[in-house]
N, C-alpha and C positions, 0 to 999 in steps of 0.2 A: 513507148511500146506497151500495148495493152495485152495482159495475160488472160489465159483462160482459168487459172488458178489464182484464187484470192487468199493471201495469208494474213491472218489477223495479227497485226504487230503487237496489239495489247493484251492478247490472250496467252496464258499459260498452256503448255502442252499438257494433254490429259491422257489417262490410260496407258496404252503401249508406247505412246510417243513421249511420255513423261520420263526424262533421264536424270531427275534431280538425285536419284539414288547414287549417282556417280560422285556427288559432291559430299564432303564432310564438314558441315557448318558448325561453328563459324570458321572462317579463314583464319589461320594462325594458331588453331588449337593445338598443333603438333610442335609448336616452337618455331623459331627462325629456320629458314631455308638455308642449307650449306651446300657448297660444291665439294664433293667428296668422291673418289674413286671413279672420276670420270662422269658423274652424274649429279642429280639434285636430290638431296635428302633433307627431310625435317630433322630437328634437333633429336627427336625420339627414335630416329633410325628408319622411319617410313620413307619409301622412295616417293619423290614427287614428279608427276608427269602432268603437264599442263596443255590445254587446248581451249582456244576461244578466239576472241576478235580484237582487232584494233578499233578504238573510238577516237578519231582524230578531231583536233581543234575544239570547236564548240560542242561536239558530242561528249566530250569529257566534262563539260560543265552544264549538265542538263538541269531543267527545272525540277522541283520536287515531285511532281506528278509522274513525270518521265522517269526519273530515278527509281521511284518505287515500282511503277509497272514493269519497266524494262529489266530491273535486277531480277524480279520474279520470273519474268519470261526466260531470260538467259539461263537461270538456274534450271529450269524445266527442260531446257534444251541440252543439258549436260555441259554448259560452259564452266569452266573452273578458273580461267584467267582473262582479265580484260587489260589491254594495254592503253594506258592514257598517254596519248600520242599528240605532240605539237601543241601542247596547252600554252606554249609560248608564242603563238602565232599573232599576226596582225589583226586588227578590228575591221570587220566589214558587215554589211547587211546581210550577206548570203554567201554560200560557197564555203570553200577550204579556209575558214578564218574564224574568229572568236565574235561572238555577238557583243555589240556595243554596250557597254555597262557591265558585261560579265566575262571579260577576258582575265586571265591570270596576271599579266603584266599591264600596268596601268599606263599605256602609251599617251594617254591625254595629258600626262605630266611633262611631255616633251622629251622624255628620256625612257630607257627601258630598264631602269634601275629599281622601280618601285612596284610592289605587288598590289593587286587590287583586291580589297576585302570581300566585294560582292561575288566576284568569280571564286575566290578561295572558299566562300561559304557553300557554293554550289558544288564545288570539288568535293569538299568535306562530306556533305550529305551524300553524293553518289558514291564515295568510297565506303561511307557507313552502311549504306544499303547493300552494296556488293559484299562487303566483308560478312554481314549477318547472313547472307545466303551461301556462303562458302566459296566465294568467288576472289581470287587472289588478284593483285595489281602488278603490272609491269609498268614501270615509270621511267620516261626518258627526260633528260635535262635539257640539252640543246638540240633543238630541231629547226624551228622557223623563227626564231627570234630575230628581229631587224634591228640591229644596233642604230642608235640615234646620235646626232650631234651632241645632244645634251648629255650623252654618256661620257664625255671628256675623252673622245677617240684621239688616237695619235695623228690622224690624218682627217682633213676636212671632207665633207660630203657624205654624212651619214646616211640613215635611211637605206641601208644595204643589208643583204642576205649574205653574210660573210663565210660561205662554205670554204673549207680547207685552210683559209688564213686564220681561222679560230684557233687552230693548233699551233700557230706560229708566234703571232704578236701577243706581247707581254700584256698589254692593257686589255685585250679581249679575253685573255686568260683569267686575269683578275676579275673581270666583270662576270665571267662564268662561275667562279667560285662564290661571288657575292650572291648571285641568283640561287645557286644550288644551296647555300647556307639558309638563305631566307626561306625557301621552299621546305626543305627538309627538316629544319628546326621549328617550323609552323606547327602548332598544336591543333589537331583537328578538334573543332568544337563538339562533335558527336561522338567521336571514340575517346577523347580525353588523352590521345598520345600523338606525339609528334611523328611525322612520317618516317624519320630515321629510326624510330623506336617501335614501329609496328610490324609484327611478324607476319601480317597479312600482305606484305610487299613481297613479291617473288624475286624481283631483281631491279637494279637501277642501271640505266644506260647513260653513258656519259655524253655521247653525241650521236645522233641519228644520221645514217648515211653520209659520213663525213670522214675525211682523212686528209693528210698532208698530200696525198697523191690525187686529190678529187680532179683538178683540171688546171692546166696551164696553157690552154689553147685559145687563141683569139681574145685575149685580155689587152685591150688597147689603151693608150694614156687617157682616152676619154672615159674608160670604166672606172667606176668608183673603187674597184678592187686593185686597180693598177699600182697604187703606192705600196700596197701590202705585197704584190708580187715583186715589186723592185726591191722591197726589204728582203725577200726570200732570195733574190739574185745576189745581193750584196753578201748575205749569209752564206750563200753557196761558194762564192769566191773565197771567203774566210775559211771555209771548211776546206777547199782545195789547198789554200796556202798552207793550213796546219797539216794536212796529209802529205803533201809534196815538198813543201818548204821553199820550192822556187819554180819559176816558169819552166826552167830547163828540165827538171824532174817531171813536171807535168806533161811536157812535150814528148818526153821519153816513154811515159806510160800510155800516152794516147797516140802514139805512132805504131803502125803495123805495115811491114814490107815498103818502108820509106814513105808511106803516106800518113800524114798529119791529121789527126781529128780536131786539131785547134786551127781556126782560120787566122788569116794575116792580121785581121783588124780586131782580134782579141788579145787582151794583155792581162795576165794575172796580177801584176803588180799594181795596175790601174783598177782592178776589179771589174773588168768588162767581159769576163767569160760568160757566154750565154748560157741560159738553161734550155733544155730540150722540151719539146712538146710531149708531155707525159700526163698519164692520169686516168681515172676510172671512165671519165666521159669523153676522153679525147679519141678513143679507138685508135690510139697509137701504140704500136707494139715493137718491141726489139728482138727482130730475129737474130739468133746468135751468129749467123754467117751472112748478115746483110752488108751493104757497102759501108766502107770505113768512114768516108768524108762527110761532112755536113753536119747539120744540128742533132741528127739522130745517130750520129757516130756511136757504135756500141760501148766504147770506152767512155764517153761522155754520159751516156744513158746509165752505165753501171755506176758512175761516181755520183750522179744526181739521185739515183734510186737509193743508194746507201745514205746520202745526205737526209732524204725525206724519211726514210726508215727511222733514222736517229731522232728526227723531229717527232714522229709519231710516238716513238718509245718515251721520250722525255715528257711529252704533253700527257700521255695516258698514265705515266708513273706519277707525275705531279698531282693529277686530279685524283687518282686513286688514294694516294697518301692524304690528300686534303679531305676526301670523303670519310676515309677511316678515322681521321683526326677529329671530325665533328661527330662520330659516333655511329656511321652507317654500319650495319651488321650484316645485311643480306649480300648475296653475290652481286658483283659489279660487272657489267659488260662495257667494253670500250666503244665499239660501233658495230654497224651491221650492213655495210655494203661493200666489203673487201673483194678485191678480185685477184690481183697478182700475188705471188708467193711473198715478196718483201711486204706488201701492204698486210697480208694476213699475219705473217711472222711478227711484224712490228706492233700487231694489236694483241698479241698473245699474253700480255700480263692481265688480261681479263680473267675473273673466275669462271665466267661462262662465255662461250663463243656464240655469236649470233650471225646470221646472214638472211637476206631477202632474196626471194625468187619469184618471178611472175611469168606466166605464159599467156600471151595475147594481151600484153599490158595496154590499157586504154589510152586514148589520145584526148586531150581537152578540146571541147567544142569552141564554137565562136565567141562565147562569153568568157572563156578562159577560166570559169569558175566550176564547171562540171565536165566529167569525162563521159563523152557521149558516143564514142565508137572506138573499135580496136582495128588498127590497119594490118593488112596482110594476115587476116585471121586464119588459123590452122586448127584441126582437130588434134587434141592433145594425145589421146590413147592410141592414135594410129600414126604419130610422128615418130620415127626411128631415131633414137639418140645418137646412133652410131653415125648417122647422116645429117644430124641437125643438132651438132654441138658447136655453137658459135663462140668465138673468143671474148667478145665484148659483152656489154650489158644488153643482151639480145633476147627480147621477149618470145623467142621461137625455140630456145633451148629448154630441154627437159628440166623440170623443176629439181629433180634429184642431181642431175648433172651440174646444175648452178651452184647447189649449196655445199656439195661433199667436199670441195676443196677447203672449206672452213671447218670441217670436222676434224679436231685435232686430238691426238693421243692424250688421254688423261684429263680432257676438258669436257664438261657438259655442252650440249648443242642444242639451241632453239632457233627455229625458223620464225623470225620476228615478224616478217611481212611475206605473205604468199597468197596466190590465187591463180586460178585458171578461169580467164573470162572468155566465154564462147556460146555460141548458139547451136552447136552441133548435136546430133542425137546422143553422143556418148560424153556429153559436158559433165554430168553427174558422176560418171565413173572416175573422172580425174581426182575427186575428193576423196572417194574411198581407196583408190589406189595409192595415193599420197600417203594416207594413213597407214595402209599396209606396209609400205616401204619404210615409213618413220619407225614402225615396230621392227622391221627386219634390220634396219641399221641402228636400232636402240636409241632413238633421239629422245630429248627431254622436253620439247615443246613445240606446238604448232599454233601460230597466231595469225588468223586469216585477216587480210586487208580488203574490205572493212565492212562492219556491220551496217553503219549508216553515219552520215555526216550532218547531224541535226541535234539540237538540244530540246526539240519540242516534239513529243510523240505524235501529236495531233496534226504535224504540218504535212508530211509526205502522204500521198495517196497509197493505199495498200495495193492497188492493182496497177501501178505505174512505176516503172524503172526510169527514173529521171537521171541518175548517174550510174554508169556501168559499174563503178566500183562500190557502190551500195549493194549489199547482198541480203538486207533484212527480208526481202520478198522474192528472192530468186528460189523458185521451188526446187531446182536441182540440188541447190546447197542446203537450204533450210530443212527440207523433208527428209535429207539424209545425215545431217549433222549429228544427230543422237547415235546414230549407227557408227558413224565416224569416230565420235567421242568414245563410244564404248570400245571399239577396236583398239584405240590408241592407249587409253587410260587402263584397261584391262590387259593389255598385251594379248589380244585375242589371235593376232597374227604372229607367227613364230619368229624369234630372234635368229639372225643368221648363225649357223654352227661354226663357220670358218671366218677368219679375219686376214685382210691383206693391208699392209702398210704401204703407203705411197710416200717415198722418201725423197726429201729436199736437203741439199747441203748448203753451206754458206754461199758458195759460188753460184748456186741456182737463184739466189735471191736477186741478183743483178742483171738477169735477162729475163725476157718474157715473150717467148715464141707464141705465134697465133694459135698453134695447136696445143696449148697448155692444158686443155680440158679433156685431151685424148684418153687418159686413164679412166675418167669419170664417165665416158660415153657408154662404158660397159660394165666395169667392176662392180658398182654399187647395186646393179640389178641382179647380180648373181651371188654375191658374197658380201660379208661385213668389210667395210672400208674405212680407213681412217688415214690421216696425214701425220708424218713424223718428220720433225725438223732437227737435223744434226748441227749443233751449235759450235761444237770444239773439235769435232772429228768428221772424217769422211767414211768412216767405218760404221755399218749398220750392226746393232748388237740386240735388236729386238727379238721377240719370240712369235711373231705372227706366222700363219701357215705360209706365207709368202711375202716377198717384199718387191715392190717395183720402183725403179728409179724415176724421179720426175723427167730426168734426161734433158734438162735444159743445157747442162754442160757435161763434160766428161770427168767429173770429180767425185766418184762415188766407189764404194767398195761393199758389195753385197755378199762377200764370200762367207760371212758369218750367218747368213739367212738359211732358213729351212730349204726354201726355194727362191729363185729370183727371176725376175724379168728384167732384161737390160737392153736398153737403147740409148742414143744420144743424138741431140740435134747439132752438135758440133764436136769436132775431134779434139778441141782444146779444153783445158781444165777451167778457164774462167773467161770472163768477157773481153779480157784484154789481149787474148790469143798470144800468151807468153810461154805456154807450156803445152806442147802437142802431145796428145796421148794416142790417138788413132787405134790401131789394132791392140796395143797395150792394154786397153780398158777390158776388152774381152779375153784376152789371153791370160790375165791375172785371175780370171774366174774359171778355174779348171772344172771339168765335168766328166762324166761317164755316159757311155752308151748314146752319144750325140747322133742325131740323124738330121739330114738337111730336109726341111719340110717345105721350103720355098725359097727362091733365090736369095741369099744373104740372111736366111733365117734358119737357125738351128735350135733343136730341142733336145735336152738330155734329161738325165735322171734329176738334176738340180736346177738348171738354167734354161730359160728362153732367150736366145740372143739374136738380136736384129742389128746388122752392121750398117744398113741404109735406111733412112727414115721412108724413102719412097716404097719400101717393101711393105710398110704397114699403115701407110696414110697416102690418101690421094687429095691433096689441099685439105679440106675438112671433112672428107669422108674417111671414117676410122673403121670400116667394115673389115680391113685386113687385119688390123690389130685385134679386134674382138675375135675374129676367127682363130688366129693363132694363139692368143691367150686362152681362149676356151679349150683348144687342144691340149695346151700345156696344163691347165688347172685339172683337167680330167685325167691326164697320164699321172699327175701327182696325187690323185685321190681327193682333191679340194672339192671338186665338183662330181657329181655322179654322171656316169657315161650315158644313162638312160635319158638325160635331159638334153634335148637337141637345141642347138642354136639356129635360129632361122637363118639360112644363108641368102635368101633373097627377100627383099621388101618391096612393097608396092605404094 
């Protein structure tokens, strides 16, 4: 695609377009970054807010000319963070890979256990140039590493990208520790500091877009990951044995109205209980009131979810402890593509929470190396989140709707990867609006994916977009980036005056309704929003202006809230349907001056109660919820009545 605007990628911005005044060079001068009071702060008490770009694979190991020119250009744009992403990728001549001879992992050795000195030298020089300009680094550890047979794997058939099983298998975990130690203890030959000792590192991420929940669908015996999935199946059976003690007790737990969720060919004693299809990429969800039998039986789903959450917690805690043990001082993130409540909650040992969000995510072209088009493209700013908040990893959901379930009470939040790819007239407005909402929600970081995917600044044409994900010459972004950086770093858009807590109980973790994003289709756009997980109680005791239950189950008590929004996807307290709540849930929340504002929807001085989900949602259309919540928030003085919610959209 040939553009009418040519952007000189070698030139620094000048005059009014020079935003280098936003940086405070060199990076690290204020001491190490810490996670405190729900945000990122430097040692001297200065708040840290970060905005910049991802530099994936070979782009993180540029040649010296590129490192010098590009660091100066990025600083002039107002960039104060670069994410060194997927430096562990395989080698190839082109595309999303490392350049032969300059990879970080020396795959030519026949294993993935040795670091490559030539790649490290380039990484060191790039970091040195960025640091001197006042640009911090976000560093991830496990991203695209392809484990090899020479690594001494437990199962034959290496050369696999082991998403999700990397959290489970003991050998893979030890290999990750080995790599982290080598990389973080490596002394940069230009700064004279090991990466673990450098205050110019913003945060370190354990595993990119990874989780025990990643995917368990369509992994057949021919798949190289099958032995690892079989290991997980055996461990799940051990988990069930430890939890229930006997198959008789398991059957009792998995039986509802004389219907058993355990099939005749499954036997706990023989370790043959099957695992359900679950995960981030499977688009398989557990409706709280779905049919009981089969592989997706709610009770089976609940136990498997509990099992996977335990795996996540154990893995992340072990890795965090290891990183602290070798001397890592900066905030640590666990991962950045969590979706369900259990996945998010089991990642909360992180110092800083992160998540990714894309609108119009591109698809790879015929060569499988470049992202050349976006399927089903939509215009971002005119897409109504009340009617376009999808449950899965769906690139048509609003960016704010996608990320807000991971904004946790008391934790800093960084959007690690995000972008809006499109060719609509208001494409540029998506960036400014995202920066404004980031200020409104008081976020800590915005890292766009991606600036470019090359290590040679002379390679890509300045007037040609070869890969849709590369943004270095997208005028709608590059020409507005400085403004966006100013808005975010200076807080030029006002922070929300009020706060609403979205509340999850322990029982909510074991179900995952398709409509789980309903609260985030409206609330983050009108008021401050964060998520609260109740670990050892069902009673909310926070001080937000209002609390809303996640509503996956009927197991919460918002009577202590200033105001509350109540609904439930199921009349039962948990996924096993052993304790029926029904009307008791609403009766225990007494109120005054209640009025009926719609069928089965009442509004009082303290609570908005919805007794049937169909009253506030129509499949994935949450307009009803937004309308009634808007009326409640205005009655309670949380929103100003002069602000009108658009009732109809086009």
